[in-house]
Steps between C-alpha positions, in 0.01 A plus 500: 500500500607849598807469276281397204268797553793741529650360180168539316469858621856570388427352156188715465692811602774418250245467221341832591829688498603334172192624311499865394246532219446792267138529388445677166150648471324655200225761473248216479639337813458819701156582359321167463701269726576729790338263753715211378816711521407622848437146625825370352711782645341472844558123492867544409551758774330268752757236401781753560588504129683815390317610183551767233215620276552654156199689369415770243522865610196703595325252727408545866685186600460568872126438474566165335801392705422533873825329605868602507620417150771665291333662196681596179343672200561395142511674266615809686277721283152414376560550129428279196773242436683604819443155649731350237795702626675527833520129580873537566446775757219297662725194520765714671245619754391143572852381579481704823230264627683178402192338342491123451201461267287723275125459457314661210135523604356550151571424137561868421807499728651182351753686286623707794534191719696322230739794452554545874559127550767502231674806638491380860544130414202411718217250457157643444141387529239608246129518581263452206142614565349442153444221254783477250436546128738530208458877526563525874824312546745667736882501505625236745862416566561123514816576694369735768122437516492217753125490562175617342207561735144463370202591724273231354520153350362632171776757465766251614395260224502784247853605601629142489363463147648831385843430653541120492872520579420690820192298596670337798563845646130595507351525851133556574457722806148613578462869584424539870239724653316549827135404544244724663325339795162626377336452160411839356259372234154643581605541864319834538131486398470879518772553239424525129637182335817561304681323218875549460719456193876559510729465201689694235275689258647374175192449278142625521386163364622332820219670693226568243304179554513534879376859496212411268395248766532771766269722296242223477511421871458867595208531260338199670513671838815357652679751721879485523808698412804401291859605569757445226856548624768529235662721241612466142442603141134394502392731781362775276316246284352336809361832622336553161355147518350566844345824378360327192345224712358757744662342808773755566347597836506140624864432412806654664838488325801541727874452443693231683505660842749434778408303697270348239395220733270753670315545169446125471375496858210722392361227275254216545567341161828499307472448124774388260331566164771352277759220528829626643833409341686599819457420866219719633610646833172689529309171476709343777450797730127513426471136603704559815264781600193283456330637189298269275686454172339476156746426220556341162774251425753458223829638635680476834214326678672336797308710752168440326341173614145482356228517766763486775696825478309671219176501305584446134347670196579465131722759340313782320167326563246749635248233600765305692635810677150613593410158637803494730460858622127467570561182698754678721292817535178311572639243743742655744548173690618325183740788435636492855554123493696541177708780653575299815605196296739719301644641823564149629667402171732801520571432867608145415711558190613865505674545834750784546726285719507223238583754228787651699640158595486374141662820371784470752557138397519614139761762589709238682472257205598775255808583703598134538456427131715801419781360713484150349 
């Protein structure tokens, strides 16, 4: 028995020393998925995996990466089109660390991963966080891309349909997170209720219906505040909308702060006003914290289970949005039960340890397939 255990430990140690991944992060990864990246890196370090991280210049990586990880910047200078050059120099730098597998963490880094894989003759893993359309296809190398990770079943099916010849390489790995022991939804009766939104500010129309409902609720005597966390081309238009509706004082616009989880922790209700075509990390973290979620469906909806993890309203339907929000604001016990059910759902299906284990298995498979 002792011999068997020693052999198993030796096998595990051999696997650990044989995996030296290079993670390739984008601006979006560092800004909107910093908690995911932190959890993955900590998990790899806990497994004694030597890891290298490639990220854009100009970021305070130390605040995101609290573990000993080798960090390289690419491109070397933050200039337009600079990311398309310097792959040869980056590949030369990487050879010092004897990497065994590359992992592109977002679609925007797919081209870089493909070029590096070809230069280094290494397998790579590509994560796809969004639904695939004919306009969003990414460059994948049938030779070097040995696995495609999708964070949800919906995205996995979309990728398999878009790349039928690579469908057998698609792996669904749920994003892991940690669950707060307490449920923050309406946990402090003395605090003014707060509603949180967090997403890119792409179009004013994404928020117009919701803010008209907010105006009506405030006019009817409801007391609460709204925090909208995000940035984008619609920010100026949104400020004009809030002024036009006369609710500017009740709504706070903030950029995506680091750590942004602390902003979500200030909320009792988290609202997703429009269907999301990409995995919503903010939604996952809001559920893990214990906020009551109100959302509409029609995109990547795997986290949204009607009346179990979220209260559902119809898209761009003021009456439907108002009905859901008033129910949550009027009945705090209903809201807290919804938040606790969402926490339990995340605890069951979105474990950090499961994510790290599944990712490591994918790295091992990618390396083995490359050798075959």
